[in-house]
C-alpha atoms as a printed R data frame, in Angstrom:
   type eleno elety resid chain resno       x       y        z
1  ATOM     1    CA   MET     A     1 -83.708 -27.822 -145.661
2  ATOM     2    CA   LEU     A     2 -80.198 -27.286 -146.943
3  ATOM     3    CA   GLU     A     3 -77.397 -27.957 -144.437
4  ATOM     4    CA   VAL     A     4 -73.973 -26.336 -144.491
5  ATOM     5    CA   ASP     A     5 -71.175 -27.801 -142.371
6  ATOM     6    CA   THR     A     6 -68.798 -25.132 -141.052
7  ATOM     7    CA   ARG     A     7 -67.291 -27.195 -138.233
8  ATOM     8    CA   GLY     A     8 -63.741 -26.084 -137.497
9  ATOM     9    CA   LEU     A     9 -64.104 -22.751 -139.300
10 ATOM    10    CA   LYS     A    10 -63.702 -19.412 -137.510
11 ATOM    11    CA   CYS     A    11 -65.359 -16.063 -138.180
12 ATOM    12    CA   PRO     A    12 -66.064 -14.859 -140.812
13 ATOM    13    CA   LEU     A    13 -66.097 -18.138 -142.773
14 ATOM    14    CA   PRO     A    14 -69.354 -19.601 -141.348
15 ATOM    15    CA   ILE     A    15 -71.172 -16.374 -142.245
16 ATOM    16    CA   LEU     A    16 -69.648 -16.267 -145.724
17 ATOM    17    CA   LYS     A    17 -70.616 -19.888 -146.429
18 ATOM    18    CA   ALA     A    18 -74.153 -19.219 -145.157
19 ATOM    19    CA   LYS     A    19 -74.463 -16.086 -147.296
20 ATOM    20    CA   LYS     A    20 -73.396 -18.025 -150.401
21 ATOM    21    CA   ALA     A    21 -75.825 -20.871 -149.642
22 ATOM    22    CA   LEU     A    22 -78.719 -18.456 -149.059
23 ATOM    23    CA   THR     A    23 -78.323 -16.927 -152.525
24 ATOM    24    CA   GLY     A    24 -79.185 -20.314 -154.040
25 ATOM    25    CA   LEU     A    25 -82.365 -20.745 -152.003
26 ATOM    26    CA   ALA     A    26 -85.877 -19.574 -152.773
27 ATOM    27    CA   PRO     A    27 -87.576 -17.086 -150.429
28 ATOM    28    CA   GLY     A    28 -88.893 -18.907 -147.365
29 ATOM    29    CA   ASP     A    29 -86.494 -21.855 -147.725
30 ATOM    30    CA   LEU     A    30 -84.540 -22.983 -144.666
31 ATOM    31    CA   LEU     A    31 -80.793 -23.219 -144.188
32 ATOM    32    CA   LYS     A    32 -79.149 -25.071 -141.307
33 ATOM    33    CA   VAL     A    33 -75.579 -24.105 -140.506
34 ATOM    34    CA   VAL     A    34 -73.611 -26.343 -138.150
35 ATOM    35    CA   ALA     A    35 -70.663 -24.551 -136.529
36 ATOM    36    CA   THR     A    36 -68.140 -25.097 -133.755
37 ATOM    37    CA   ASP     A    37 -67.104 -21.465 -133.259
38 ATOM    38    CA   PRO     A    38 -68.801 -20.164 -130.076
39 ATOM    39    CA   GLY     A    39 -68.718 -16.662 -131.568
40 ATOM    40    CA   SER     A    40 -71.040 -17.822 -134.341
41 ATOM    41    CA   VAL     A    41 -74.034 -17.399 -132.010
42 ATOM    42    CA   ARG     A    42 -73.525 -13.648 -131.860
43 ATOM    43    CA   ASP     A    43 -72.358 -13.474 -135.488
44 ATOM    44    CA   PHE     A    44 -75.501 -15.119 -136.895
45 ATOM    45    CA   GLN     A    45 -77.755 -12.954 -134.732
46 ATOM    46    CA   ALA     A    46 -76.102  -9.823 -136.162
47 ATOM    47    CA   PHE     A    47 -76.064 -11.221 -139.723
48 ATOM    48    CA   CYS     A    48 -79.793 -11.987 -139.710
49 ATOM    49    CA   LYS     A    49 -80.660  -8.645 -138.141
50 ATOM    50    CA   GLN     A    50 -78.656  -6.796 -140.802
51 ATOM    51    CA   THR     A    51 -79.855  -8.812 -143.801
52 ATOM    52    CA   GLY     A    52 -83.492  -9.414 -142.864
53 ATOM    53    CA   HIS     A    53 -83.258 -13.216 -142.949
54 ATOM    54    CA   GLY     A    54 -85.120 -14.969 -140.139
55 ATOM    55    CA   LEU     A    55 -83.091 -16.651 -137.416
56 ATOM    56    CA   LEU     A    56 -85.467 -19.418 -136.350
57 ATOM    57    CA   SER     A    57 -83.270 -21.242 -133.838
58 ATOM    58    CA   GLN     A    58 -79.808 -21.629 -132.373
59 ATOM    59    CA   GLU     A    59 -79.108 -24.857 -130.510
60 ATOM    60    CA   GLN     A    60 -75.897 -25.801 -128.746
61 ATOM    61    CA   THR     A    61 -75.040 -29.486 -128.389
62 ATOM    62    CA   GLN     A    62 -72.095 -31.084 -126.645
63 ATOM    63    CA   THR     A    63 -70.667 -33.940 -128.751
64 ATOM    64    CA   ASP     A    64 -67.686 -36.248 -128.303
65 ATOM    65    CA   SER     A    65 -65.654 -33.895 -130.466
66 ATOM    66    CA   GLY     A    66 -66.766 -30.708 -128.669
67 ATOM    67    CA   LEU     A    67 -69.415 -28.017 -128.856
68 ATOM    68    CA   GLU     A    68 -71.601 -27.794 -131.960
69 ATOM    69    CA   ILE     A    69 -74.038 -24.976 -132.652
70 ATOM    70    CA   SER     A    70 -76.885 -25.398 -135.148
71 ATOM    71    CA   HIS     A    71 -78.303 -22.218 -136.642
72 ATOM    72    CA   VAL     A    72 -81.557 -22.427 -138.633
73 ATOM    73    CA   ILE     A    73 -82.137 -19.479 -140.955
74 ATOM    74    CA   GLN     A    74 -85.135 -18.731 -143.157
75 ATOM    75    CA   ARG     A    75 -84.356 -16.873 -146.363
76 ATOM    76    CA   LYS     A    76 -86.137 -13.569 -146.548
77 ATOM    77    CA   ALA     A    77 -88.973 -13.062 -148.989
């Protein structure tokens, strides 16, 4: 699973970095995007719905440095 760190970035940068990373993956491969922007939850839901990629999970974790959201996306076939 490829991981992309978008901590500290605001919309639309997490989506753009994810889109770029997905183009380098084979169909069925997984991408994990770690973000701190609370709006990324809604953004990744809309992105996956529009593009056909699978949104497998979205987990929010409170860390010492703040909220982190992990999005796991499966590249479409």
